[in-house]
Backbone as XML, in Angstrom:
<?xml version="1.0"?>
<chain id="A" units="angstrom">
  <residue number="1" name="MET">
    <atom name="N" x="162.010" y="50.576" z="133.634"/>
    <atom name="CA" x="163.370" y="50.403" z="133.177"/>
    <atom name="C" x="164.159" y="49.715" z="134.276"/>
  </residue>
  <residue number="2" name="GLN">
    <atom name="N" x="164.963" y="48.746" z="133.854"/>
    <atom name="CA" x="165.763" y="47.981" z="134.808"/>
    <atom name="C" x="167.140" y="47.745" z="134.205"/>
  </residue>
  <residue number="3" name="PHE">
    <atom name="N" x="168.157" y="47.714" z="135.050"/>
    <atom name="CA" x="169.520" y="47.407" z="134.637"/>
    <atom name="C" x="169.933" y="46.090" z="135.267"/>
  </residue>
  <residue number="4" name="THR">
    <atom name="N" x="170.572" y="45.224" z="134.492"/>
    <atom name="CA" x="171.136" y="44.003" z="135.059"/>
    <atom name="C" x="172.406" y="44.382" z="135.815"/>
  </residue>
  <residue number="5" name="PRO">
    <atom name="N" x="172.880" y="43.511" z="136.716"/>
    <atom name="CA" x="174.150" y="43.795" z="137.396"/>
    <atom name="C" x="175.298" y="44.025" z="136.404"/>
  </residue>
  <residue number="6" name="GLN">
    <atom name="N" x="175.315" y="43.270" z="135.310"/>
    <atom name="CA" x="176.361" y="43.447" z="134.293"/>
    <atom name="C" x="176.304" y="44.849" z="133.689"/>
  </residue>
  <residue number="7" name="ALA">
    <atom name="N" x="175.110" y="45.326" z="133.364"/>
    <atom name="CA" x="174.965" y="46.657" z="132.774"/>
    <atom name="C" x="175.405" y="47.744" z="133.753"/>
  </residue>
  <residue number="8" name="LEU">
    <atom name="N" x="175.070" y="47.588" z="135.017"/>
    <atom name="CA" x="175.491" y="48.566" z="136.024"/>
    <atom name="C" x="177.009" y="48.582" z="136.166"/>
  </residue>
  <residue number="9" name="GLU">
    <atom name="N" x="177.620" y="47.400" z="136.132"/>
    <atom name="CA" x="179.079" y="47.314" z="136.200"/>
    <atom name="C" x="179.710" y="47.968" z="134.968"/>
  </residue>
  <residue number="10" name="ASP">
    <atom name="N" x="179.154" y="47.665" z="133.794"/>
    <atom name="CA" x="179.657" y="48.270" z="132.555"/>
    <atom name="C" x="179.596" y="49.790" z="132.640"/>
  </residue>
  <residue number="11" name="LEU">
    <atom name="N" x="178.486" y="50.313" z="133.093"/>
    <atom name="CA" x="178.288" y="51.761" z="133.185"/>
    <atom name="C" x="179.256" y="52.395" z="134.185"/>
  </residue>
  <residue number="12" name="SER">
    <atom name="N" x="179.491" y="51.726" z="135.297"/>
    <atom name="CA" x="180.364" y="52.284" z="136.334"/>
    <atom name="C" x="181.822" y="52.366" z="135.891"/>
  </residue>
  <residue number="13" name="GLN">
    <atom name="N" x="182.202" y="51.592" z="134.894"/>
    <atom name="CA" x="183.592" y="51.576" z="134.435"/>
    <atom name="C" x="183.871" y="52.598" z="133.331"/>
  </residue>
  <residue number="14" name="LEU">
    <atom name="N" x="182.848" y="53.307" z="132.892"/>
    <atom name="CA" x="183.014" y="54.264" z="131.805"/>
    <atom name="C" x="183.443" y="55.633" z="132.311"/>
  </residue>
  <residue number="15" name="ASP">
    <atom name="N" x="184.087" y="56.377" z="131.440"/>
    <atom name="CA" x="184.405" y="57.774" z="131.686"/>
    <atom name="C" x="183.101" y="58.526" z="131.961"/>
  </residue>
  <residue number="16" name="ASN">
    <atom name="N" x="183.129" y="59.516" z="132.830"/>
    <atom name="CA" x="181.912" y="60.237" z="133.215"/>
    <atom name="C" x="181.182" y="60.866" z="132.034"/>
  </residue>
  <residue number="17" name="VAL">
    <atom name="N" x="181.916" y="61.403" z="131.068"/>
    <atom name="CA" x="181.290" y="62.042" z="129.909"/>
    <atom name="C" x="180.545" y="61.002" z="129.074"/>
  </residue>
  <residue number="18" name="VAL">
    <atom name="N" x="181.193" y="59.869" z="128.825"/>
    <atom name="CA" x="180.567" y="58.794" z="128.046"/>
    <atom name="C" x="179.376" y="58.229" z="128.806"/>
  </residue>
  <residue number="19" name="ALA">
    <atom name="N" x="179.539" y="58.009" z="130.100"/>
    <atom name="CA" x="178.447" y="57.462" z="130.914"/>
    <atom name="C" x="177.230" y="58.379" z="130.878"/>
  </residue>
  <residue number="20" name="LYS">
    <atom name="N" x="177.447" y="59.684" z="130.945"/>
    <atom name="CA" x="176.320" y="60.619" z="130.898"/>
    <atom name="C" x="175.606" y="60.551" z="129.551"/>
  </residue>
  <residue number="21" name="ARG">
    <atom name="N" x="176.365" y="60.477" z="128.460"/>
    <atom name="CA" x="175.747" y="60.354" z="127.131"/>
    <atom name="C" x="174.901" y="59.090" z="127.048"/>
  </residue>
  <residue number="22" name="ILE">
    <atom name="N" x="175.403" y="58.009" z="127.606"/>
    <atom name="CA" x="174.678" y="56.739" z="127.562"/>
    <atom name="C" x="173.423" y="56.807" z="128.413"/>
  </residue>
  <residue number="23" name="VAL">
    <atom name="N" x="173.526" y="57.352" z="129.611"/>
    <atom name="CA" x="172.352" y="57.483" z="130.482"/>
    <atom name="C" x="171.305" y="58.379" z="129.825"/>
  </residue>
  <residue number="24" name="ASP">
    <atom name="N" x="171.746" y="59.468" z="129.214"/>
    <atom name="CA" x="170.803" y="60.356" z="128.517"/>
    <atom name="C" x="170.083" y="59.616" z="127.394"/>
  </residue>
  <residue number="25" name="LYS">
    <atom name="N" x="170.808" y="58.796" z="126.640"/>
    <atom name="CA" x="170.206" y="58.051" z="125.532"/>
    <atom name="C" x="169.232" y="56.995" z="126.054"/>
  </residue>
  <residue number="26" name="ILE">
    <atom name="N" x="169.557" y="56.357" z="127.175"/>
    <atom name="CA" x="168.655" y="55.365" z="127.766"/>
    <atom name="C" x="167.374" y="56.046" z="128.244"/>
  </residue>
  <residue number="27" name="GLN">
    <atom name="N" x="167.499" y="57.225" z="128.844"/>
    <atom name="CA" x="166.313" y="57.971" z="129.260"/>
    <atom name="C" x="165.474" y="58.357" z="128.050"/>
  </residue>
  <residue number="28" name="TRP">
    <atom name="N" x="166.142" y="58.760" z="126.972"/>
    <atom name="CA" x="165.433" y="59.087" z="125.737"/>
    <atom name="C" x="164.690" y="57.857" z="125.221"/>
  </residue>
  <residue number="29" name="LEU">
    <atom name="N" x="165.341" y="56.701" z="125.253"/>
    <atom name="CA" x="164.709" y="55.453" z="124.813"/>
    <atom name="C" x="163.441" y="55.181" z="125.611"/>
  </residue>
  <residue number="30" name="ALA">
    <atom name="N" x="163.515" y="55.335" z="126.912"/>
    <atom name="CA" x="162.354" y="55.075" z="127.768"/>
    <atom name="C" x="161.192" y="56.007" z="127.437"/>
  </residue>
  <residue number="31" name="GLU">
    <atom name="N" x="161.499" y="57.243" z="127.098"/>
    <atom name="CA" x="160.454" y="58.228" z="126.811"/>
    <atom name="C" x="159.882" y="58.114" z="125.401"/>
  </residue>
  <residue number="32" name="HIS">
    <atom name="N" x="160.657" y="57.574" z="124.470"/>
    <atom name="CA" x="160.251" y="57.566" z="123.061"/>
    <atom name="C" x="160.153" y="56.171" z="122.453"/>
  </residue>
  <residue number="33" name="TYR">
    <atom name="N" x="160.125" y="55.134" z="123.269"/>
    <atom name="CA" x="160.185" y="53.773" z="122.736"/>
    <atom name="C" x="159.077" y="53.492" z="121.724"/>
  </residue>
  <residue number="34" name="ASP">
    <atom name="N" x="157.904" y="54.018" z="121.972"/>
    <atom name="CA" x="156.779" y="53.752" z="121.070"/>
    <atom name="C" x="156.911" y="54.481" z="119.734"/>
  </residue>
  <residue number="35" name="GLN">
    <atom name="N" x="157.881" y="55.375" z="119.607"/>
    <atom name="CA" x="158.050" y="56.157" z="118.384"/>
    <atom name="C" x="159.205" y="55.679" z="117.506"/>
  </residue>
  <residue number="36" name="ILE">
    <atom name="N" x="159.951" y="54.676" z="117.958"/>
    <atom name="CA" x="161.107" y="54.221" z="117.186"/>
    <atom name="C" x="160.921" y="52.785" z="116.732"/>
  </residue>
  <residue number="37" name="GLN">
    <atom name="N" x="161.714" y="52.404" z="115.753"/>
    <atom name="CA" x="161.747" y="51.019" z="115.309"/>
    <atom name="C" x="163.068" y="50.436" z="115.780"/>
  </residue>
  <residue number="38" name="SER">
    <atom name="N" x="163.023" y="49.681" z="116.854"/>
    <atom name="CA" x="164.233" y="49.100" z="117.412"/>
    <atom name="C" x="164.763" y="48.010" z="116.493"/>
  </residue>
  <residue number="39" name="GLU">
    <atom name="N" x="166.091" y="47.889" z="116.451"/>
    <atom name="CA" x="166.729" y="46.889" z="115.604"/>
    <atom name="C" x="167.028" y="45.641" z="116.421"/>
  </residue>
  <residue number="40" name="MET">
    <atom name="N" x="166.313" y="44.546" z="116.123"/>
    <atom name="CA" x="166.532" y="43.295" z="116.838"/>
    <atom name="C" x="167.757" y="42.603" z="116.258"/>
  </residue>
  <residue number="41" name="LEU">
    <atom name="N" x="168.570" y="42.072" z="117.136"/>
    <atom name="CA" x="169.774" y="41.373" z="116.715"/>
    <atom name="C" x="169.455" y="39.928" z="116.359"/>
  </residue>
  <residue number="42" name="THR">
    <atom name="N" x="170.412" y="39.251" z="115.761"/>
    <atom name="CA" x="170.227" y="37.856" z="115.353"/>
    <atom name="C" x="171.356" y="37.005" z="115.924"/>
  </residue>
  <residue number="43" name="GLY">
    <atom name="N" x="171.286" y="35.720" z="115.667"/>
    <atom name="CA" x="172.341" y="34.802" z="116.094"/>
    <atom name="C" x="172.398" y="34.666" z="117.598"/>
  </residue>
  <residue number="44" name="THR">
    <atom name="N" x="173.602" y="34.761" z="118.140"/>
    <atom name="CA" x="173.821" y="34.615" z="119.579"/>
    <atom name="C" x="173.012" y="35.619" z="120.390"/>
  </residue>
  <residue number="45" name="PHE">
    <atom name="N" x="172.754" y="36.772" z="119.806"/>
    <atom name="CA" x="172.064" y="37.845" z="120.519"/>
    <atom name="C" x="170.612" y="38.006" z="120.089"/>
  </residue>
  <residue number="46" name="ALA">
    <atom name="N" x="170.036" y="36.943" z="119.548"/>
    <atom name="CA" x="168.618" y="36.988" z="119.166"/>
    <atom name="C" x="167.795" y="37.371" z="120.392"/>
  </residue>
  <residue number="47" name="ASN">
    <atom name="N" x="166.740" y="38.095" z="120.177"/>
    <atom name="CA" x="165.839" y="38.606" z="121.221"/>
    <atom name="C" x="166.369" y="39.849" z="121.928"/>
  </residue>
  <residue number="48" name="PHE">
    <atom name="N" x="167.570" y="40.288" z="121.584"/>
    <atom name="CA" x="168.097" y="41.541" z="122.113"/>
    <atom name="C" x="167.945" y="42.622" z="121.051"/>
  </residue>
  <residue number="49" name="TYR">
    <atom name="N" x="167.824" y="43.853" z="121.522"/>
    <atom name="CA" x="167.823" y="45.013" z="120.648"/>
    <atom name="C" x="169.089" y="45.803" z="120.935"/>
  </residue>
  <residue number="50" name="LYS">
    <atom name="N" x="169.502" y="46.643" z="119.971"/>
    <atom name="CA" x="170.678" y="47.472" z="120.212"/>
    <atom name="C" x="170.318" y="48.942" z="120.094"/>
  </residue>
  <residue number="51" name="LEU">
    <atom name="N" x="171.043" y="49.721" z="120.854"/>
    <atom name="CA" x="170.931" y="51.172" z="120.809"/>
    <atom name="C" x="172.354" y="51.698" z="120.658"/>
  </residue>
  <residue number="52" name="ARG">
    <atom name="N" x="172.575" y="52.586" z="119.706"/>
    <atom name="CA" x="173.904" y="53.130" z="119.445"/>
    <atom name="C" x="174.079" y="54.473" z="120.136"/>
  </residue>
  <residue number="53" name="VAL">
    <atom name="N" x="175.243" y="54.640" z="120.743"/>
    <atom name="CA" x="175.648" y="55.930" z="121.301"/>
    <atom name="C" x="177.104" y="56.114" z="120.887"/>
  </residue>
  <residue number="54" name="GLY">
    <atom name="N" x="177.318" y="56.749" z="119.745"/>
    <atom name="CA" x="178.673" y="56.870" z="119.211"/>
    <atom name="C" x="179.236" y="55.487" z="118.930"/>
  </residue>
  <residue number="55" name="ASP">
    <atom name="N" x="180.402" y="55.197" z="119.506"/>
    <atom name="CA" x="181.040" y="53.890" z="119.329"/>
    <atom name="C" x="180.595" y="52.878" z="120.377"/>
  </residue>
  <residue number="56" name="TRP">
    <atom name="N" x="179.633" y="53.230" z="121.184"/>
    <atom name="CA" x="179.153" y="52.359" z="122.253"/>
    <atom name="C" x="177.826" y="51.734" z="121.871"/>
  </residue>
  <residue number="57" name="ARG">
    <atom name="N" x="177.575" y="50.536" z="122.374"/>
    <atom name="CA" x="176.328" y="49.832" z="122.107"/>
    <atom name="C" x="175.677" y="49.453" z="123.431"/>
  </residue>
  <residue number="58" name="ILE">
    <atom name="N" x="174.370" y="49.572" z="123.450"/>
    <atom name="CA" x="173.560" y="49.188" z="124.602"/>
    <atom name="C" x="172.677" y="48.047" z="124.123"/>
  </residue>
  <residue number="59" name="LEU">
    <atom name="N" x="172.799" y="46.885" z="124.745"/>
    <atom name="CA" x="171.950" y="45.752" z="124.393"/>
    <atom name="C" x="170.847" y="45.650" z="125.434"/>
  </residue>
  <residue number="60" name="TYR">
    <atom name="N" x="169.618" y="45.562" z="124.954"/>
    <atom name="CA" x="168.475" y="45.538" z="125.864"/>
    <atom name="C" x="167.390" y="44.621" z="125.341"/>
  </residue>
  <residue number="61" name="THR">
    <atom name="N" x="166.485" y="44.263" z="126.237"/>
    <atom name="CA" x="165.285" y="43.521" z="125.873"/>
    <atom name="C" x="164.089" y="44.371" z="126.249"/>
  </residue>
  <residue number="62" name="CYS">
    <atom name="N" x="162.970" y="44.034" z="125.641"/>
    <atom name="CA" x="161.756" y="44.795" z="125.906"/>
    <atom name="C" x="160.584" y="43.838" z="126.055"/>
  </residue>
  <residue number="63" name="ASP">
    <atom name="N" x="159.886" y="43.956" z="127.157"/>
    <atom name="CA" x="158.662" y="43.198" z="127.394"/>
    <atom name="C" x="157.504" y="44.115" z="127.011"/>
  </residue>
  <residue number="64" name="MET">
    <atom name="N" x="157.040" y="43.965" z="125.787"/>
    <atom name="CA" x="155.993" y="44.853" z="125.266"/>
    <atom name="C" x="154.690" y="44.739" z="126.055"/>
  </residue>
  <residue number="65" name="ALA">
    <atom name="N" x="154.386" y="43.557" z="126.554"/>
    <atom name="CA" x="153.140" y="43.363" z="127.292"/>
    <atom name="C" x="153.091" y="44.227" z="128.550"/>
  </residue>
  <residue number="66" name="HIS">
    <atom name="N" x="154.262" y="44.449" z="129.155"/>
    <atom name="CA" x="154.313" y="45.223" z="130.391"/>
    <atom name="C" x="155.039" y="46.555" z="130.214"/>
  </residue>
  <residue number="67" name="CYS">
    <atom name="N" x="155.389" y="46.888" z="128.971"/>
    <atom name="CA" x="156.111" y="48.137" z="128.681"/>
    <atom name="C" x="157.349" y="48.278" z="129.562"/>
  </residue>
  <residue number="68" name="HIS">
    <atom name="N" x="158.154" y="47.209" z="129.613"/>
    <atom name="CA" x="159.317" y="47.175" z="130.496"/>
    <atom name="C" x="160.585" y="46.927" z="129.680"/>
  </residue>
  <residue number="69" name="ILE">
    <atom name="N" x="161.583" y="47.777" z="129.859"/>
    <atom name="CA" x="162.866" y="47.658" z="129.168"/>
    <atom name="C" x="163.923" y="47.240" z="130.179"/>
  </residue>
  <residue number="70" name="THR">
    <atom name="N" x="164.743" y="46.249" z="129.803"/>
    <atom name="CA" x="165.852" y="45.813" z="130.645"/>
    <atom name="C" x="167.150" y="46.018" z="129.881"/>
  </residue>
  <residue number="71" name="ILE">
    <atom name="N" x="168.066" y="46.773" z="130.471"/>
    <atom name="CA" x="169.380" y="47.008" z="129.887"/>
    <atom name="C" x="170.293" y="45.880" z="130.366"/>
  </residue>
  <residue number="72" name="HIS">
    <atom name="N" x="170.910" y="45.165" z="129.411"/>
    <atom name="CA" x="171.734" y="44.003" z="129.759"/>
    <atom name="C" x="173.233" y="44.271" z="129.672"/>
  </residue>
  <residue number="73" name="VAL">
    <atom name="N" x="173.675" y="44.938" z="128.610"/>
    <atom name="CA" x="175.106" y="45.132" z="128.370"/>
    <atom name="C" x="175.336" y="46.531" z="127.805"/>
  </residue>
  <residue number="74" name="ILE">
    <atom name="N" x="176.416" y="47.161" z="128.257"/>
    <atom name="CA" x="176.878" y="48.428" z="127.690"/>
    <atom name="C" x="178.357" y="48.227" z="127.394"/>
  </residue>
  <residue number="75" name="ALA">
    <atom name="N" x="178.736" y="48.291" z="126.109"/>
    <atom name="CA" x="180.129" y="48.017" z="125.755"/>
    <atom name="C" x="180.502" y="48.726" z="124.461"/>
  </residue>
  <residue number="76" name="HIS">
    <atom name="N" x="181.802" y="48.852" z="124.244"/>
    <atom name="CA" x="182.309" y="49.427" z="123.000"/>
    <atom name="C" x="181.937" y="48.504" z="121.849"/>
  </residue>
  <residue number="77" name="ARG">
    <atom name="N" x="181.708" y="49.085" z="120.696"/>
    <atom name="CA" x="181.248" y="48.296" z="119.546"/>
    <atom name="C" x="182.246" y="47.224" z="119.137"/>
  </residue>
  <residue number="78" name="SER">
    <atom name="N" x="183.529" y="47.420" z="119.431"/>
    <atom name="CA" x="184.539" y="46.426" z="119.070"/>
    <atom name="C" x="184.500" y="45.197" z="119.974"/>
  </residue>
  <residue number="79" name="LYS">
    <atom name="N" x="183.823" y="45.309" z="121.117"/>
    <atom name="CA" x="183.811" y="44.212" z="122.085"/>
    <atom name="C" x="182.427" y="43.677" z="122.412"/>
  </residue>
  <residue number="80" name="VAL">
    <atom name="N" x="181.391" y="44.427" z="122.124"/>
    <atom name="CA" x="180.057" y="44.084" z="122.614"/>
    <atom name="C" x="179.564" y="42.729" z="122.115"/>
  </residue>
  <residue number="81" name="TYR">
    <atom name="N" x="179.874" y="42.375" z="120.889"/>
    <atom name="CA" x="179.341" y="41.131" z="120.337"/>
    <atom name="C" x="180.255" y="39.939" z="120.605"/>
  </residue>
  <residue number="82" name="LYS">
    <atom name="N" x="181.337" y="40.168" z="121.332"/>
    <atom name="CA" x="182.270" y="39.093" z="121.673"/>
    <atom name="C" x="182.065" y="38.588" z="123.090"/>
  </residue>
  <residue number="83" name="SER">
    <atom name="N" x="181.120" y="39.196" z="123.822"/>
    <atom name="CA" x="180.898" y="38.799" z="125.226"/>
    <atom name="C" x="179.949" y="37.640" z="125.330"/>
  </residue>
</chain>
């Protein structure tokens, strides 16, 4: 699991309660990735997957060959697709 500088900045700006929920969900994703069907986005965000945590969205990519997940963006659903 890897975070881009943008994702780390996004996470650092969140309220502690929200940040903990997001970190917990990311840890869950890492542990259960092979058991879920990730939703791939289209258009500008093609090749990205999304993970929902309440009103927040986590955009990530996954290198299946190396079982590696990269978190790119963490943002409120009203803003995430406008970046």
